[in-house]
C-alpha positions as a Python dict, from the first residue, in 0.01 Angstrom:
ca = {
    (1, 'M'): (0, 0, 0),
    (2, 'Y'): (304, -133, 184),
    (3, 'R'): (533, -321, -48),
    (4, 'D'): (740, -620, 49),
    (5, 'V'): (1067, -512, 210),
    (6, 'K'): (1281, -691, -47),
    (7, 'E'): (1084, -539, -332),
    (8, 'V'): (1127, -187, -191),
    (9, 'I'): (1500, -223, -136),
    (10, 'M'): (1552, -389, -473),
    (11, 'T'): (1357, -120, -656),
    (12, 'F'): (1546, 156, -480),
    (13, 'S'): (1885, -8, -531),
    (14, 'K'): (1833, -25, -905),
    (15, 'R'): (1782, 350, -913),
    (16, 'R'): (2086, 436, -708),
    (17, 'A'): (2443, 476, -823),
    (18, 'S'): (2582, 441, -470),
    (19, 'A'): (2482, 473, -108),
    (20, 'F'): (2544, 798, 70),
    (21, 'A'): (2540, 895, 434),
    (22, 'P'): (2622, 1230, 595),
    (23, 'R'): (2895, 1285, 846),
    (24, 'L'): (2749, 1332, 1190),
    (25, 'T'): (2872, 1443, 1529),
    (26, 'P'): (3064, 1165, 1709),
    (27, 'W'): (2764, 1050, 1906),
    (28, 'L'): (2539, 1074, 1603),
    (29, 'A'): (2780, 893, 1373),
    (30, 'S'): (2732, 571, 1568),
    (31, 'L'): (2365, 569, 1475),
    (32, 'M'): (2314, 385, 1146),
    (33, 'L'): (1945, 309, 1133),
    (34, 'G'): (1777, 93, 878),
    (35, 'V'): (1442, 228, 778),
    (36, 'M'): (1122, 116, 613),
    (37, 'M'): (911, 389, 460),
    (38, 'T'): (550, 444, 365),
    (39, 'A'): (585, 676, 65),
    (40, 'C'): (213, 723, 79),
    (41, 'A'): (-21, 670, 368),
    (42, 'T'): (-213, 380, 207),
    (43, 'P'): (-245, 95, 457),
    (44, 'P'): (-170, -274, 405),
    (45, 'Q'): (-456, -477, 267),
    (46, 'N'): (-427, -742, 538),
    (47, 'P'): (-272, -582, 843),
    (48, 'T'): (-182, -810, 1127),
    (49, 'T'): (-428, -754, 1406),
    (50, 'R'): (-317, -703, 1763),
    (51, 'P'): (-519, -673, 2080),
    (52, 'P'): (-588, -311, 2175),
    (53, 'V'): (-388, -152, 2454),
    (54, 'Y'): (-623, -43, 2731),
    (55, 'D'): (-930, 113, 2573),
    (56, 'R'): (-750, 277, 2280),
    (57, 'P'): (-789, 113, 1936),
    (58, 'V'): (-490, 1, 1733),
    (59, 'I'): (-436, 252, 1452),
    (60, 'Q'): (-368, 80, 1122),
    (61, 'N'): (-480, 332, 863),
    (62, 'P'): (-361, 693, 893),
    (63, 'D'): (-539, 799, 574),
    (64, 'G'): (-848, 585, 606),
    (65, 'V'): (-1167, 618, 804),
    (66, 'D'): (-1108, 748, 1154),
    (67, 'P'): (-1143, 476, 1415),
    (68, 'Q'): (-1428, 487, 1659),
    (69, 'L'): (-1301, 623, 1988),
    (70, 'P'): (-1467, 546, 2322),
    (71, 'K'): (-1738, 790, 2416),
    (72, 'P'): (-1634, 1027, 2694),
    (73, 'R'): (-1790, 981, 3031),
    (74, 'E'): (-2050, 1240, 3116),
    (75, 'E'): (-2000, 1492, 3394),
    (76, 'E'): (-1633, 1416, 3452),
    (77, 'P'): (-1492, 1603, 3749),
    (78, 'E'): (-1244, 1881, 3675),
    (79, 'K'): (-884, 1754, 3679),
    (80, 'T'): (-603, 1911, 3873),
    (81, 'P'): (-288, 2015, 3683),
    (82, 'E'): (-106, 1718, 3835),
    (83, 'E'): (-377, 1478, 3716),
    (84, 'E'): (-365, 1626, 3366),
    (85, 'A'): (15, 1582, 3355),
    (86, 'D'): (-18, 1221, 3471),
    (87, 'E'): (-286, 1156, 3210),
    (88, 'K'): (-63, 1296, 2932),
    (89, 'D'): (226, 1077, 3044),
    (90, 'A'): (2, 771, 3050),
    (91, 'E'): (-132, 844, 2701),
    (92, 'I'): (219, 880, 2562),
    (93, 'A'): (331, 561, 2732),
    (94, 'K'): (48, 345, 2600),
    (95, 'R'): (54, 459, 2237),
    (96, 'E'): (111, 171, 1998),
    (97, 'G'): (70, 313, 1650),
    (98, 'L'): (94, 201, 1290),
    (99, 'T'): (292, -121, 1244),
    (100, 'P'): (335, -287, 900),
    (101, 'P'): (326, -668, 908),
    (102, 'H'): (695, -705, 825),
    (103, 'M'): (788, -485, 1124),
    (104, 'Q'): (589, -676, 1383),
    (105, 'G'): (789, -750, 1695),
    (106, 'R'): (1060, -492, 1628),
    (107, 'P'): (1132, -167, 1809),
    (108, 'I'): (994, 98, 1573),
    (109, 'R'): (1077, 468, 1545),
    (110, 'R'): (779, 629, 1373),
    (111, 'V'): (860, 954, 1190),
    (112, 'A'): (577, 1151, 1028),
    (113, 'L'): (668, 1378, 734),
    (114, 'L'): (410, 1654, 679),
    (115, 'L'): (447, 1822, 339),
    (116, 'P'): (219, 2011, 93),
    (117, 'F'): (197, 1740, -175),
    (118, 'S'): (-137, 1867, -313),
    (119, 'A'): (-91, 2241, -249),
    (120, 'S'): (-249, 2481, -498),
    (121, 'N'): (93, 2639, -553),
    (122, 'S'): (293, 2435, -805),
    (123, 'R'): (627, 2540, -656),
    (124, 'L'): (519, 2405, -317),
    (125, 'R'): (416, 2076, -476),
    (126, 'T'): (751, 2047, -653),
    (127, 'E'): (936, 2130, -332),
    (128, 'A'): (738, 1868, -141),
    (129, 'G'): (816, 1602, -402),
    (130, 'S'): (1189, 1671, -391),
    (131, 'M'): (1189, 1671, -10),
    (132, 'L'): (1016, 1333, -6),
    (133, 'Q'): (1280, 1196, -244),
    (134, 'A'): (1552, 1323, -10),
    (135, 'A'): (1373, 1158, 281),
    (136, 'E'): (1370, 833, 82),
    (137, 'M'): (1746, 863, 40),
    (138, 'A'): (1788, 909, 413),
    (139, 'V'): (1559, 610, 473),
    (140, 'F'): (1761, 376, 253),
    (141, 'D'): (2097, 507, 372),
    (142, 'R'): (2032, 335, 706),
    (143, 'D'): (2130, -17, 801),
    (144, 'R'): (1860, -133, 1043),
    (145, 'A'): (1495, -147, 940),
    (146, 'D'): (1353, 6, 1256),
    (147, 'V'): (1229, 347, 1138),
    (148, 'L'): (888, 386, 978),
    (149, 'L'): (846, 701, 769),
    (150, 'I'): (483, 811, 736),
    (151, 'A'): (440, 1072, 462),
    (152, 'L'): (124, 1281, 502),
    (153, 'D'): (-22, 1559, 288),
    (154, 'T'): (-100, 1898, 443),
    (155, 'A'): (-231, 2041, 114),
    (156, 'G'): (-46, 2358, 216),
    (157, 'T'): (-337, 2469, 435),
    (158, 'E'): (-393, 2498, 809),
    (159, 'D'): (-696, 2269, 800),
    (160, 'G'): (-501, 2015, 595),
    (161, 'T'): (-215, 2038, 843),
    (162, 'R'): (-444, 1976, 1139),
    (163, 'M'): (-583, 1667, 969),
    (164, 'A'): (-237, 1540, 878),
    (165, 'T'): (-111, 1604, 1230),
    (166, 'Q'): (-401, 1410, 1378),
    (167, 'K'): (-326, 1119, 1145),
    (168, 'A'): (37, 1131, 1256),
    (169, 'M'): (-76, 1117, 1618),
    (170, 'D'): (-314, 829, 1545),
    (171, 'A'): (-30, 644, 1375),
    (172, 'G'): (178, 679, 1691),
    (173, 'A'): (440, 915, 1546),
    (174, 'D'): (737, 972, 1777),
    (175, 'I'): (858, 1278, 1584),
    (176, 'I'): (692, 1504, 1328),
    (177, 'L'): (901, 1654, 1044),
    (178, 'G'): (745, 1959, 882),
    (179, 'P'): (541, 2146, 789),
    (180, 'V'): (703, 2408, 564),
    (181, 'L'): (480, 2717, 596),
    (182, 'A'): (473, 2915, 921),
    (183, 'P'): (92, 2917, 972),
    (184, 'N'): (90, 2541, 917),
    (185, 'V'): (363, 2491, 1174),
    (186, 'T'): (147, 2671, 1430),
    (187, 'A'): (-150, 2454, 1335),
    (188, 'A'): (56, 2136, 1377),
    (189, 'R'): (187, 2249, 1715),
    (190, 'D'): (-160, 2331, 1845),
    (191, 'Q'): (-303, 2002, 1719),
    (192, 'S'): (-24, 1790, 1871),
    (193, 'R'): (-3, 1972, 2202),
    (194, 'R'): (-210, 1705, 2381),
    (195, 'V'): (47, 1429, 2325),
    (196, 'D'): (356, 1652, 2330),
    (197, 'I'): (521, 1523, 2009),
    (198, 'P'): (836, 1718, 1913),
    (199, 'I'): (804, 1895, 1576),
    (200, 'I'): (1111, 1962, 1359),
    (201, 'A'): (979, 2214, 1107),
    (202, 'F'): (1121, 2369, 789),
    (203, 'S'): (986, 2724, 821),
    (204, 'T'): (1233, 3014, 835),
    (205, 'N'): (995, 3223, 1048),
    (206, 'Q'): (1149, 3218, 1395),
    (207, 'A'): (825, 3346, 1547),
    (208, 'V'): (674, 2995, 1524),
    (209, 'A'): (962, 2828, 1711),
    (210, 'G'): (929, 2713, 2070),
    (211, 'D'): (670, 2521, 2271),
    (212, 'G'): (777, 2192, 2115),
    (213, 'V'): (868, 2330, 1768),
    (214, 'Y'): (1230, 2324, 1651),
    (215, 'L'): (1332, 2487, 1322),
    (216, 'L'): (1579, 2307, 1095),
    (217, 'S'): (1583, 2594, 846),
    (218, 'F'): (1829, 2873, 766),
    (219, 'P'): (1664, 3191, 901),
    (220, 'P'): (1790, 3503, 723),
    (221, 'E'): (1845, 3669, 1061),
    (222, 'A'): (2125, 3420, 1131),
    (223, 'E'): (2288, 3494, 795),
    (224, 'V'): (2278, 3868, 863),
    (225, 'E'): (2440, 3816, 1202),
    (226, 'R'): (2714, 3598, 1051),
    (227, 'I'): (2808, 3839, 774),
    (228, 'T'): (2796, 4140, 1007),
    (229, 'R'): (3030, 3974, 1255),
    (230, 'Y'): (3271, 3879, 978),
    (231, 'A'): (3271, 4231, 828),
    (232, 'A'): (3330, 4382, 1171),
    (233, 'A'): (3621, 4141, 1228),
    (234, 'Q'): (3772, 4275, 904),
    (235, 'G'): (3752, 4633, 1031),
    (236, 'A'): (3406, 4762, 939),
    (237, 'R'): (3272, 4994, 1211),
    (238, 'R'): (2982, 5176, 1042),
    (239, 'F'): (2701, 4994, 863),
    (240, 'A'): (2417, 5084, 622),
    (241, 'L'): (2137, 4907, 433),
    (242, 'L'): (1995, 4958, 85),
    (243, 'G'): (1715, 4722, -18),
    (244, 'P'): (1353, 4666, -115),
    (245, 'N'): (1066, 4761, 111),
    (246, 'N'): (937, 4404, 144),
    (247, 'G'): (887, 4135, 404),
    (248, 'Y'): (1242, 4003, 377),
    (249, 'T'): (1401, 4342, 444),
    (250, 'R'): (1160, 4411, 729),
    (251, 'R'): (1270, 4082, 886),
    (252, 'V'): (1645, 4125, 845),
    (253, 'E'): (1680, 4494, 931),
    (254, 'P'): (1611, 4452, 1307),
    (255, 'A'): (1848, 4155, 1316),
    (256, 'Y'): (2107, 4361, 1128),
    (257, 'R'): (2078, 4645, 1379),
    (258, 'R'): (2114, 4402, 1671),
    (259, 'A'): (2418, 4239, 1510),
    (260, 'V'): (2583, 4577, 1451),
    (261, 'S'): (2521, 4675, 1810),
    (262, 'G'): (2646, 4336, 1926),
    (263, 'V'): (2989, 4391, 1771),
    (264, 'G'): (3014, 4741, 1917),
    (265, 'A'): (2975, 4913, 1579),
    (266, 'Q'): (2744, 5192, 1461),
    (267, 'Y'): (2434, 5161, 1245),
    (268, 'V'): (2424, 5465, 1017),
    (269, 'I'): (2136, 5466, 769),
    (270, 'T'): (1867, 5264, 588),
    (271, 'Q'): (1724, 5340, 244),
    (272, 'T'): (1448, 5128, 88),
    (273, 'Y'): (1254, 5129, -237),
    (274, 'S'): (928, 4982, -365),
    (275, 'G'): (955, 4776, -681),
    (276, 'S'): (1228, 4577, -851),
    (277, 'S'): (1328, 4790, -1151),
    (278, 'I'): (1635, 5009, -1169),
    (279, 'N'): (1407, 5314, -1187),
    (280, 'D'): (1261, 5222, -847),
    (281, 'M'): (1610, 5187, -700),
    (282, 'Q'): (1774, 5504, -830),
    (283, 'G'): (1622, 5754, -588),
    (284, 'P'): (1704, 5568, -265),
    (285, 'A'): (2049, 5475, -399),
    (286, 'S'): (2128, 5839, -477),
    (287, 'E'): (2004, 5946, -132),
    (288, 'L'): (2227, 5688, 35),
    (289, 'A'): (2522, 5805, -173),
    (290, 'R'): (2450, 6170, -92),
    (291, 'A'): (2439, 6091, 281),
    (292, 'Y'): (2770, 5909, 247),
    (293, 'L'): (2947, 6174, 42),
    (294, 'Q'): (2798, 6499, 173),
    (295, 'G'): (2587, 6433, 481),
    (296, 'G'): (2851, 6309, 720),
    (297, 'Q'): (2697, 5959, 731),
    (298, 'R'): (2989, 5759, 600),
    (299, 'F'): (2979, 5380, 628),
    (300, 'D'): (3224, 5095, 577),
    (301, 'A'): (2975, 4823, 476),
    (302, 'V'): (2632, 4823, 315),
    (303, 'L'): (2387, 4531, 322),
    (304, 'L'): (2213, 4466, -12),
    (305, 'P'): (1928, 4217, 64),
    (306, 'E'): (1845, 4139, -299),
    (307, 'S'): (1895, 3850, -542),
    (308, 'G'): (1904, 3762, -910),
    (309, 'T'): (1828, 4030, -1167),
    (310, 'A'): (1726, 4282, -900),
    (311, 'L'): (2066, 4249, -730),
    (312, 'R'): (2243, 4296, -1062),
    (313, 'S'): (2043, 4617, -1111),
    (314, 'L'): (2110, 4742, -759),
    (315, 'G'): (2482, 4663, -745),
    (316, 'P'): (2607, 4918, -1004),
    (317, 'L'): (2403, 5210, -866),
    (318, 'L'): (2625, 5296, -571),
    (319, 'P'): (2943, 5306, -783),
    (320, 'Y'): (2745, 5515, -1035),
    (321, 'Y'): (2675, 5763, -756),
    (322, 'N'): (3043, 5761, -654),
    (323, 'V'): (3036, 5518, -363),
    (324, 'N'): (3354, 5321, -426),
    (325, 'P'): (3331, 4942, -361),
    (326, 'A'): (3702, 4951, -282),
    (327, 'S'): (3619, 5165, 23),
    (328, 'V'): (3275, 5029, 110),
    (329, 'K'): (3223, 4654, 140),
    (330, 'F'): (2903, 4525, -23),
    (331, 'I'): (2759, 4247, 194),
    (332, 'G'): (2467, 4008, 155),
    (333, 'T'): (2290, 3689, 259),
    (334, 'S'): (2232, 3359, 83),
    (335, 'L'): (2005, 3549, -157),
    (336, 'W'): (2331, 3624, -337),
    (337, 'D'): (2403, 3256, -386),
    (338, 'R'): (2295, 3249, -751),
    (339, 'L'): (2492, 3241, -1073),
    (340, 'E'): (2367, 3587, -1176),
    (341, 'T'): (2560, 3742, -889),
    (342, 'T'): (2895, 3640, -1036),
    (343, 'R'): (2813, 3816, -1364),
    (344, 'E'): (2787, 4165, -1217),
    (345, 'P'): (3125, 4348, -1210),
    (346, 'A'): (3009, 4590, -938),
    (347, 'L'): (2959, 4298, -698),
    (348, 'R'): (3312, 4165, -733),
    (349, 'G'): (3471, 4165, -391),
    (350, 'G'): (3130, 4153, -224),
    (351, 'I'): (3080, 3897, 53),
    (352, 'F'): (2783, 3700, 182),
    (353, 'A'): (2693, 3433, 437),
    (354, 'A'): (2540, 3105, 322),
    (355, 'P'): (2518, 2734, 406),
    (356, 'D'): (2835, 2529, 374),
    (357, 'K'): (2866, 2425, 8),
    (358, 'D'): (3131, 2164, 82),
    (359, 'A'): (2909, 1989, 337),
    (360, 'S'): (2621, 1951, 91),
    (361, 'A'): (2825, 1863, -220),
    (362, 'N'): (2813, 1485, -168),
    (363, 'F'): (2440, 1494, -97),
    (364, 'K'): (2367, 1686, -416),
    (365, 'S'): (2576, 1445, -623),
    (366, 'A'): (2405, 1141, -471),
    (367, 'F'): (2060, 1294, -521),
    (368, 'E'): (2127, 1366, -889),
    (369, 'A'): (2265, 1016, -942),
    (370, 'T'): (1957, 865, -780),
    (371, 'Y'): (1680, 1075, -933),
    (372, 'D'): (1843, 1233, -1241),
    (373, 'A'): (1736, 1574, -1110),
    (374, 'K'): (1877, 1847, -892),
    (375, 'P'): (1752, 1861, -533),
    (376, 'S'): (1521, 2144, -435),
    (377, 'T'): (1615, 2414, -188),
    (378, 'L'): (1479, 2229, 115),
    (379, 'A'): (1562, 1872, 11),
    (380, 'S'): (1880, 1858, 217),
    (381, 'Q'): (1687, 1968, 525),
    (382, 'A'): (1449, 1676, 478),
    (383, 'Y'): (1747, 1441, 457),
    (384, 'D'): (1902, 1576, 776),
    (385, 'G'): (1562, 1579, 943),
    (386, 'I'): (1536, 1201, 902),
    (387, 'S'): (1880, 1149, 1055),
    (388, 'I'): (1801, 1368, 1354),
    (389, 'A'): (1450, 1231, 1406),
    (390, 'A'): (1575, 872, 1391),
    (391, 'L'): (1821, 949, 1667),
    (392, 'I'): (1578, 1140, 1888),
    (393, 'A'): (1306, 875, 1855),
    (394, 'E'): (1534, 625, 2031),
    (395, 'D'): (1500, 815, 2356),
    (396, 'D'): (1226, 793, 2616),
    (397, 'P'): (950, 1039, 2515),
    (398, 'K'): (1020, 1246, 2825),
    (399, 'D'): (1384, 1293, 2723),
    (400, 'R'): (1342, 1378, 2354),
    (401, 'K'): (1322, 1755, 2387),
    (402, 'A'): (1632, 1760, 2606),
    (403, 'R'): (1815, 1550, 2346),
    (404, 'L'): (1709, 1787, 2069),
    (405, 'T'): (1862, 2081, 2255),
    (406, 'D'): (2187, 1901, 2339),
    (407, 'P'): (2454, 2174, 2305),
    (408, 'Q'): (2674, 1940, 2100),
    (409, 'G'): (2423, 1973, 1817),
    (410, 'F'): (2416, 1771, 1496),
    (411, 'Y'): (2627, 1759, 1181),
    (412, 'G'): (2467, 1653, 854),
    (413, 'V'): (2458, 1731, 484),
    (414, 'D'): (2380, 2098, 557),
    (415, 'G'): (2664, 2126, 805),
    (416, 'F'): (2637, 2197, 1175),
    (417, 'V'): (2313, 2285, 1355),
    (418, 'R'): (2206, 2301, 1716),
    (419, 'F'): (1865, 2386, 1853),
    (420, 'R'): (1834, 2651, 2120),
    (421, 'V'): (1589, 2594, 2404),
    (422, 'N'): (1349, 2838, 2234),
    (423, 'G'): (1346, 2616, 1922),
    (424, 'T'): (1544, 2846, 1692),
    (425, 'P'): (1844, 2700, 1507),
    (426, 'E'): (2206, 2799, 1545),
    (427, 'R'): (2372, 2719, 1215),
    (428, 'G'): (2729, 2682, 1102),
    (429, 'L'): (2741, 2929, 810),
    (430, 'A'): (3028, 2998, 571),
    (431, 'V'): (3133, 3330, 419),
    (432, 'Y'): (3195, 3355, 44),
    (433, 'E'): (3344, 3628, -176),
    (434, 'V'): (3243, 3707, -533),
    (435, 'R'): (3569, 3671, -720),
    (436, 'Q'): (3656, 3610, -1087),
    (437, 'G'): (3314, 3476, -1184),
    (438, 'Q'): (3276, 3238, -892),
    (439, 'F'): (3214, 3217, -518),
    (440, 'V'): (3533, 3170, -319),
    (441, 'L'): (3521, 3044, 39),
    (442, 'I'): (3697, 3297, 263),
    (443, 'D'): (3576, 3188, 609),
    (444, 'P'): (3474, 2823, 662),
    (445, 'A'): (3156, 2726, 841),
    (446, 'P'): (3191, 2616, 1205),
    (447, 'K'): (3160, 2238, 1231),
    (448, 'T'): (3115, 2198, 1607),
    (449, 'A'): (2964, 2380, 1901),
    (450, 'E'): (3315, 2471, 2012),
    (451, 'D'): (3378, 2634, 1673),
    (452, 'L'): (3079, 2857, 1744),
    (453, 'G'): (3232, 2958, 2074),
    (454, 'I'): (2993, 2747, 2284),
    (455, 'T'): (3144, 2608, 2602),
    (456, 'L'): (3039, 2252, 2676),
    (457, 'N'): (3034, 2115, 3028),
}
């Protein structure tokens, strides 16, 4: 049920230690939107009625009984592509959508948040809850109450996503945030194709980007490219990989090879293992060391795509087989960004690419002060998603995709991001070194498009 605006703000203010807002690009910083949120999709008990627009009913209940739509005319003639395009434009133009009583008469930016609140996987449910809390923070960190956040449950399934997407469409959503899982992103895109609503999703699978889907995530391919370029700039010319034979390694290895080729270096060798115990790792590690020492396949840097306990087991093996970390740089991705990494002596001096810790520090502090809990992995993305969606929803529907791919990009609590035309993200990533029991920043994250070497007209 919608609560009174004053009650919502008062309740939230009591929980908060202080307001927080991210730093944005110059043209984004001027946008300080006030927002009203529906934390659940329960409708008001006595919604204000409005006359329908054309023959389409006013949607007042995204989670209730589906409204009765007009019956289609029989034997309709086949439409030309031009007529279909005109019909889509007309449908977008006449959409009204969900409007709480207290927001009547205001310009409204409707943002649907599709998350797996009732997923069978408990980790997904926890992640969804933390992301919703971050979205609440973003909602109440605005000044003008003109954004309506509609939180909808996908249940973590494709069918659930299709239903949630349809409810978002019925509610007149201008932008859809989510889903998280790649198959669900595809389901949401297919379901929303008719009305051409931009989708800002949280999946790291770049294969689902494009055709109206824009990824706000941190794909591991981008991290591999960043660390490879940095290592090459420090003099590495020959690269190798030692890691598990799993989905993550199969994703990053092609990107790693492309990055090595892109800097004019040489890719030397890959060794993989099945399992996560040191016994599983010993054979491939010894083969890599043999190739390095005796087989004429020397390398200057080796990518170790592992994390946690498995990384601590893998790290000492190459020195054990006489590959000296002083001569070969151990490199990694944000999988290394865990406290366990700092406790392994063999990884000292190793480097990895990860999101900008300084950019997200204020967000994490504000989140903990508000909810007395640490934010989940994707919570900051939900926060930034609200900021971006609120901005994009101001534009004419026909201009929103062009605004999303503006080369200037966006700067939020996760640092800089810009969306390529194909929907994949270009992130400002930092490089950290494992040094004296901590992660030391050695190459700051780019904060603008110019920092990334992008020339703006």
